[in-house]
A tleap script that builds the chain and sets N, CA, C and O, in Angstrom:
source leaprc.protein.ff14SB
mol = sequence {
  NMET ALA LYS ILE ILE GLU GLU ASP GLY ILE
  GLN TYR ILE VAL GLU GLU VAL ASN GLY VAL
  GLU TYR LYS TYR PRO TYR THR PRO PRO GLU
  PRO THR PRO GLU PRO SER PRO SER ALA GLU
  GLU ARG ILE ALA GLN LEU GLU ALA GLU LEU
  ALA GLU SER ARG ARG GLU ASN LEU THR ALA
  MET GLU ALA ILE ALA GLU LEU TYR VAL LEU
  PHE LEU GLY ALA CGLY
}
set mol.1.N position { -39.298 -19.543 -80.383 }
set mol.1.CA position { -39.551 -18.291 -79.695 }
set mol.1.C position { -38.408 -18.031 -78.708 }
set mol.1.O position { -37.966 -18.947 -78.015 }
set mol.2.N position { -37.946 -16.822 -78.645 }
set mol.2.CA position { -36.835 -16.457 -77.769 }
set mol.2.C position { -37.342 -16.250 -76.350 }
set mol.2.O position { -38.484 -15.848 -76.128 }
set mol.3.N position { -36.466 -16.534 -75.403 }
set mol.3.CA position { -36.780 -16.289 -74.000 }
set mol.3.C position { -35.551 -15.690 -73.339 }
set mol.3.O position { -34.429 -15.841 -73.822 }
set mol.4.N position { -35.785 -15.007 -72.226 }
set mol.4.CA position { -34.689 -14.391 -71.484 }
set mol.4.C position { -34.474 -15.216 -70.221 }
set mol.4.O position { -35.420 -15.490 -69.483 }
set mol.5.N position { -33.235 -15.606 -69.976 }
set mol.5.CA position { -32.885 -16.343 -68.765 }
set mol.5.C position { -31.773 -15.589 -68.047 }
set mol.5.O position { -31.135 -14.704 -68.617 }
set mol.6.N position { -31.550 -15.956 -66.783 }
set mol.6.CA position { -30.471 -15.330 -66.032 }
set mol.6.C position { -29.583 -16.422 -65.453 }
set mol.6.O position { -30.069 -17.371 -64.837 }
set mol.7.N position { -28.294 -16.281 -65.655 }
set mol.7.CA position { -27.302 -17.201 -65.103 }
set mol.7.C position { -26.180 -16.386 -64.489 }
set mol.7.O position { -25.599 -15.522 -65.146 }
set mol.8.N position { -25.881 -16.656 -63.248 }
set mol.8.CA position { -24.788 -15.965 -62.548 }
set mol.8.C position { -24.941 -14.448 -62.609 }
set mol.8.O position { -23.954 -13.726 -62.749 }
set mol.9.N position { -26.171 -13.971 -62.503 }
set mol.9.CA position { -26.431 -12.534 -62.509 }
set mol.9.C position { -26.372 -11.889 -63.879 }
set mol.9.O position { -26.466 -10.666 -63.981 }
set mol.10.N position { -26.220 -12.675 -64.936 }
set mol.10.CA position { -26.162 -12.144 -66.302 }
set mol.10.C position { -27.385 -12.638 -67.057 }
set mol.10.O position { -27.725 -13.819 -67.000 }
set mol.11.N position { -28.040 -11.735 -67.758 }
set mol.11.CA position { -29.217 -12.112 -68.536 }
set mol.11.C position { -28.807 -12.509 -69.952 }
set mol.11.O position { -27.915 -11.914 -70.559 }
set mol.12.N position { -29.493 -13.538 -70.455 }
set mol.12.CA position { -29.226 -14.036 -71.801 }
set mol.12.C position { -30.536 -14.199 -72.555 }
set mol.12.O position { -31.579 -14.468 -71.960 }
set mol.13.N position { -30.471 -14.032 -73.867 }
set mol.13.CA position { -31.580 -14.380 -74.750 }
set mol.13.C position { -31.262 -15.767 -75.292 }
set mol.13.O position { -30.167 -16.018 -75.795 }
set mol.14.N position { -32.228 -16.653 -75.182 }
set mol.14.CA position { -32.035 -18.019 -75.670 }
set mol.14.C position { -33.023 -18.256 -76.800 }
set mol.14.O position { -34.230 -18.077 -76.632 }
set mol.15.N position { -32.502 -18.658 -77.947 }
set mol.15.CA position { -33.329 -18.988 -79.110 }
set mol.15.C position { -33.040 -20.423 -79.519 }
set mol.15.O position { -31.920 -20.918 -79.393 }
set mol.16.N position { -34.079 -21.069 -80.009 }
set mol.16.CA position { -33.886 -22.422 -80.524 }
set mol.16.C position { -34.104 -22.398 -82.027 }
set mol.16.O position { -35.145 -21.952 -82.509 }
set mol.17.N position { -33.116 -22.880 -82.758 }
set mol.17.CA position { -33.190 -22.951 -84.215 }
set mol.17.C position { -32.836 -24.378 -84.625 }
set mol.17.O position { -31.739 -24.865 -84.350 }
set mol.18.N position { -33.778 -25.030 -85.281 }
set mol.18.CA position { -33.573 -26.415 -85.744 }
set mol.18.C position { -33.110 -27.337 -84.616 }
set mol.18.O position { -32.240 -28.187 -84.811 }
set mol.19.N position { -33.703 -27.158 -83.438 }
set mol.19.CA position { -33.380 -28.027 -82.307 }
set mol.19.C position { -32.115 -27.657 -81.563 }
set mol.19.O position { -31.760 -28.326 -80.593 }
set mol.20.N position { -31.427 -26.618 -81.985 }
set mol.20.CA position { -30.195 -26.185 -81.314 }
set mol.20.C position { -30.472 -24.861 -80.607 }
set mol.20.O position { -30.998 -23.923 -81.206 }
set mol.21.N position { -30.107 -24.795 -79.308 }
set mol.21.CA position { -30.300 -23.556 -78.550 }
set mol.21.C position { -29.066 -22.669 -78.683 }
set mol.21.O position { -27.929 -23.124 -78.560 }
set mol.22.N position { -29.328 -21.397 -78.938 }
set mol.22.CA position { -28.271 -20.391 -79.017 }
set mol.22.C position { -28.507 -19.386 -77.903 }
set mol.22.O position { -29.637 -18.950 -77.678 }
set mol.23.N position { -27.449 -19.024 -77.213 }
set mol.23.CA position { -27.554 -18.112 -76.076 }
set mol.23.C position { -26.710 -16.871 -76.365 }
set mol.23.O position { -25.525 -16.971 -76.684 }
set mol.24.N position { -27.346 -15.690 -76.245 }
set mol.24.CA position { -26.677 -14.412 -76.497 }
set mol.24.C position { -26.830 -13.529 -75.260 }
set mol.24.O position { -27.893 -13.529 -74.640 }
set mol.25.N position { -25.804 -12.785 -74.891 }
set mol.25.CA position { -25.964 -11.839 -73.777 }
set mol.25.C position { -27.068 -10.830 -74.108 }
set mol.25.O position { -27.156 -10.332 -75.230 }
set mol.26.N position { -27.906 -10.539 -73.108 }
set mol.26.CA position { -29.020 -9.604 -73.293 }
set mol.26.C position { -28.629 -8.237 -72.766 }
set mol.26.O position { -28.188 -8.098 -71.625 }
set mol.27.N position { -28.792 -7.247 -73.596 }
set mol.27.CA position { -28.589 -5.860 -73.200 }
set mol.27.C position { -29.914 -5.140 -73.389 }
set mol.27.O position { -30.375 -4.982 -74.520 }
set mol.28.N position { -30.539 -4.696 -72.286 }
set mol.28.CA position { -31.824 -4.013 -72.445 }
set mol.28.C position { -31.651 -2.706 -73.219 }
set mol.28.O position { -30.602 -2.068 -73.133 }
set mol.29.N position { -32.668 -2.310 -73.967 }
set mol.29.CA position { -32.559 -1.061 -74.723 }
set mol.29.C position { -32.468 0.134 -73.780 }
set mol.29.O position { -33.094 0.159 -72.721 }
set mol.30.N position { -31.685 1.109 -74.183 }
set mol.30.CA position { -31.560 2.322 -73.376 }
set mol.30.C position { -32.778 3.197 -73.605 }
set mol.30.O position { -33.286 3.276 -74.724 }
set mol.31.N position { -33.254 3.858 -72.547 }
set mol.31.CA position { -34.422 4.723 -72.722 }
set mol.31.C position { -34.108 5.887 -73.653 }
set mol.31.O position { -32.986 6.393 -73.688 }
set mol.32.N position { -35.104 6.292 -74.393 }
set mol.32.CA position { -34.954 7.422 -75.298 }
set mol.32.C position { -34.953 8.709 -74.472 }
set mol.32.O position { -35.883 8.938 -73.699 }
set mol.33.N position { -33.934 9.546 -74.618 }
set mol.33.CA position { -33.899 10.784 -73.826 }
set mol.33.C position { -35.006 11.740 -74.264 }
set mol.33.O position { -35.443 11.744 -75.415 }
set mol.34.N position { -35.435 12.544 -73.305 }
set mol.34.CA position { -36.436 13.560 -73.616 }
set mol.34.C position { -35.832 14.553 -74.609 }
set mol.34.O position { -34.669 14.934 -74.479 }
set mol.35.N position { -36.616 14.966 -75.590 }
set mol.35.CA position { -36.073 15.940 -76.541 }
set mol.35.C position { -35.817 17.283 -75.849 }
set mol.35.O position { -36.575 17.707 -74.976 }
set mol.36.N position { -34.752 17.924 -76.252 }
set mol.36.CA position { -34.435 19.238 -75.693 }
set mol.36.C position { -35.445 20.258 -76.200 }
set mol.36.O position { -35.878 20.197 -77.350 }
set mol.37.N position { -35.819 21.202 -75.330 }
set mol.37.CA position { -36.768 22.214 -75.794 }
set mol.37.C position { -36.125 23.099 -76.862 }
set mol.37.O position { -34.913 23.311 -76.875 }
set mol.38.N position { -36.961 23.600 -77.742 }
set mol.38.CA position { -36.453 24.502 -78.776 }
set mol.38.C position { -36.057 25.823 -78.119 }
set mol.38.O position { -36.392 26.077 -76.962 }
set mol.39.N position { -35.353 26.645 -78.857 }
set mol.39.CA position { -34.926 27.942 -78.330 }
set mol.39.C position { -36.130 28.777 -77.914 }
set mol.39.O position { -36.101 29.441 -76.877 }
set mol.40.N position { -37.192 28.747 -78.722 }
set mol.40.CA position { -38.387 29.525 -78.400 }
set mol.40.C position { -39.046 29.014 -77.123 }
set mol.40.O position { -39.502 29.802 -76.294 }
set mol.41.N position { -39.095 27.680 -76.967 }
set mol.41.CA position { -39.695 27.110 -75.756 }
set mol.41.C position { -38.861 27.455 -74.525 }
set mol.41.O position { -39.408 27.766 -73.467 }
set mol.42.N position { -37.555 27.401 -74.664 }
set mol.42.CA position { -36.669 27.728 -73.536 }
set mol.42.C position { -36.803 29.194 -73.153 }
set mol.42.O position { -36.827 29.520 -71.967 }
set mol.43.N position { -36.890 30.087 -74.140 }
set mol.43.CA position { -37.064 31.515 -73.863 }
set mol.43.C position { -38.383 31.743 -73.146 }
set mol.43.O position { -38.437 32.502 -72.178 }
set mol.44.N position { -39.449 31.094 -73.607 }
set mol.44.CA position { -40.758 31.239 -72.967 }
set mol.44.C position { -40.706 30.736 -71.524 }
set mol.44.O position { -41.288 31.349 -70.629 }
set mol.45.N position { -40.012 29.628 -71.302 }
set mol.45.CA position { -39.887 29.083 -69.949 }
set mol.45.C position { -39.128 30.057 -69.047 }
set mol.45.O position { -39.539 30.302 -67.913 }
set mol.46.N position { -38.030 30.609 -69.544 }
set mol.46.CA position { -37.246 31.558 -68.753 }
set mol.46.C position { -38.025 32.837 -68.478 }
set mol.46.O position { -37.929 33.398 -67.387 }
set mol.47.N position { -38.795 33.304 -69.456 }
set mol.47.CA position { -39.616 34.499 -69.240 }
set mol.47.C position { -40.671 34.239 -68.170 }
set mol.47.O position { -40.947 35.115 -67.349 }
set mol.48.N position { -41.261 33.052 -68.169 }
set mol.48.CA position { -42.258 32.707 -67.152 }
set mol.48.C position { -41.610 32.652 -65.768 }
set mol.48.O position { -42.190 33.123 -64.789 }
set mol.49.N position { -40.408 32.077 -65.687 }
set mol.49.CA position { -39.693 32.027 -64.410 }
set mol.49.C position { -39.338 33.430 -63.931 }
set mol.49.O position { -39.431 33.717 -62.738 }
set mol.50.N position { -38.933 34.305 -64.845 }
set mol.50.CA position { -38.603 35.678 -64.490 }
set mol.50.C position { -39.833 36.416 -63.978 }
set mol.50.O position { -39.755 37.143 -62.988 }
set mol.51.N position { -40.970 36.232 -64.647 }
set mol.51.CA position { -42.206 36.886 -64.211 }
set mol.51.C position { -42.589 36.418 -62.812 }
set mol.51.O position { -42.993 37.229 -61.979 }
set mol.52.N position { -42.467 35.125 -62.545 }
set mol.52.CA position { -42.783 34.592 -61.214 }
set mol.52.C position { -41.838 35.172 -60.173 }
set mol.52.O position { -42.265 35.524 -59.073 }
set mol.53.N position { -40.571 35.272 -60.506 }
set mol.53.CA position { -39.590 35.841 -59.591 }
set mol.53.C position { -39.910 37.303 -59.288 }
set mol.53.O position { -39.791 37.747 -58.146 }
set mol.54.N position { -40.313 38.039 -60.305 }
set mol.54.CA position { -40.677 39.447 -60.096 }
set mol.54.C position { -41.893 39.569 -59.187 }
set mol.54.O position { -41.943 40.452 -58.331 }
set mol.55.N position { -42.890 38.673 -59.370 }
set mol.55.CA position { -44.071 38.691 -58.492 }
set mol.55.C position { -43.667 38.411 -57.045 }
set mol.55.O position { -44.151 39.064 -56.121 }
set mol.56.N position { -42.782 37.443 -56.858 }
set mol.56.CA position { -42.319 37.117 -55.506 }
set mol.56.C position { -41.561 38.294 -54.892 }
set mol.56.O position { -41.743 38.598 -53.713 }
set mol.57.N position { -40.720 38.953 -55.675 }
set mol.57.CA position { -39.973 40.109 -55.176 }
set mol.57.C position { -40.907 41.249 -54.811 }
set mol.57.O position { -40.706 41.918 -53.798 }
set mol.58.N position { -41.932 41.475 -55.634 }
set mol.58.CA position { -42.897 42.533 -55.350 }
set mol.58.C position { -43.637 42.242 -54.055 }
set mol.58.O position { -43.845 43.143 -53.243 }
set mol.59.N position { -44.034 40.998 -53.857 }
set mol.59.CA position { -44.718 40.619 -52.625 }
set mol.59.C position { -43.811 40.857 -51.419 }
set mol.59.O position { -44.269 41.357 -50.392 }
set mol.60.N position { -42.546 40.508 -51.532 }
set mol.60.CA position { -41.599 40.721 -50.440 }
set mol.60.C position { -41.412 42.211 -50.174 }
set mol.60.O position { -41.371 42.635 -49.020 }
set mol.61.N position { -41.299 43.002 -51.233 }
set mol.61.CA position { -41.130 44.452 -51.055 }
set mol.61.C position { -42.362 45.073 -50.403 }
set mol.61.O position { -42.233 45.965 -49.565 }
set mol.62.N position { -43.556 44.609 -50.779 }
set mol.62.CA position { -44.782 45.118 -50.160 }
set mol.62.C position { -44.811 44.782 -48.673 }
set mol.62.O position { -45.216 45.614 -47.861 }
set mol.63.N position { -44.389 43.582 -48.309 }
set mol.63.CA position { -44.351 43.187 -46.901 }
set mol.63.C position { -43.347 44.039 -46.133 }
set mol.63.O position { -43.618 44.444 -45.002 }
set mol.64.N position { -42.198 44.314 -46.730 }
set mol.64.CA position { -41.192 45.165 -46.087 }
set mol.64.C position { -41.737 46.574 -45.902 }
set mol.64.O position { -41.523 47.192 -44.859 }
set mol.65.N position { -42.444 47.088 -46.913 }
set mol.65.CA position { -43.022 48.432 -46.809 }
set mol.65.C position { -44.053 48.488 -45.685 }
set mol.65.O position { -44.093 49.464 -44.937 }
set mol.66.N position { -44.881 47.460 -45.557 }
set mol.66.CA position { -45.872 47.436 -44.480 }
set mol.66.C position { -45.193 47.403 -43.110 }
set mol.66.O position { -45.631 48.085 -42.184 }
set mol.67.N position { -44.129 46.617 -42.979 }
set mol.67.CA position { -43.394 46.571 -41.713 }
set mol.67.C position { -42.751 47.924 -41.407 }
set mol.67.O position { -42.710 48.345 -40.251 }
set mol.68.N position { -42.256 48.594 -42.425 }
set mol.68.CA position { -41.636 49.906 -42.247 }
set mol.68.C position { -42.663 50.914 -41.736 }
set mol.68.O position { -42.380 51.700 -40.831 }
set mol.69.N position { -43.865 50.881 -42.329 }
set mol.69.CA position { -44.933 51.791 -41.894 }
set mol.69.C position { -45.316 51.480 -40.449 }
set mol.69.O position { -45.511 52.397 -39.652 }
set mol.70.N position { -45.426 50.203 -40.106 }
set mol.70.CA position { -45.747 49.831 -38.723 }
set mol.70.C position { -44.648 50.278 -37.773 }
set mol.70.O position { -44.932 50.745 -36.670 }
set mol.71.N position { -43.404 50.141 -38.188 }
set mol.71.CA position { -42.279 50.545 -37.363 }
set mol.71.C position { -42.298 52.054 -37.124 }
set mol.71.O position { -42.068 52.512 -36.005 }
set mol.72.N position { -42.576 52.831 -38.188 }
set mol.72.CA position { -42.637 54.284 -38.043 }
set mol.72.C position { -43.798 54.691 -37.144 }
set mol.72.O position { -43.677 55.632 -36.360 }
set mol.73.N position { -44.925 53.986 -37.255 }
set mol.73.CA position { -46.089 54.304 -36.426 }
set mol.73.C position { -45.859 53.974 -34.962 }
set mol.73.O position { -46.432 54.626 -34.089 }
set mol.74.N position { -45.037 52.979 -34.675 }
set mol.74.CA position { -44.777 52.581 -33.298 }
set mol.74.C position { -43.753 53.507 -32.641 }
set mol.74.O position { -43.693 53.591 -31.414 }
set mol.75.N position { -42.956 54.195 -33.440 }
set mol.75.CA position { -41.869 55.010 -32.896 }
set mol.75.C position { -42.300 56.359 -32.601 }
set mol.75.O position { -41.503 57.173 -32.136 }
savepdb mol mol.pdb
quit
């Protein structure tokens, strides 16, 4: 059965075959990258972000309009 050991900050896999130990440098597997979204998924994501941005802009414009009305009423 193989085991992983560390010597001088380097990890090794050690296997024993017929009474002889073999030591190989250990390289951990690289993580699998997340798959890129499809074009349709990316478009849907961008449309959702645009809709949220428009809602935020509308809210800001409504607040500005209310302040303008208050300003006119105070003057």
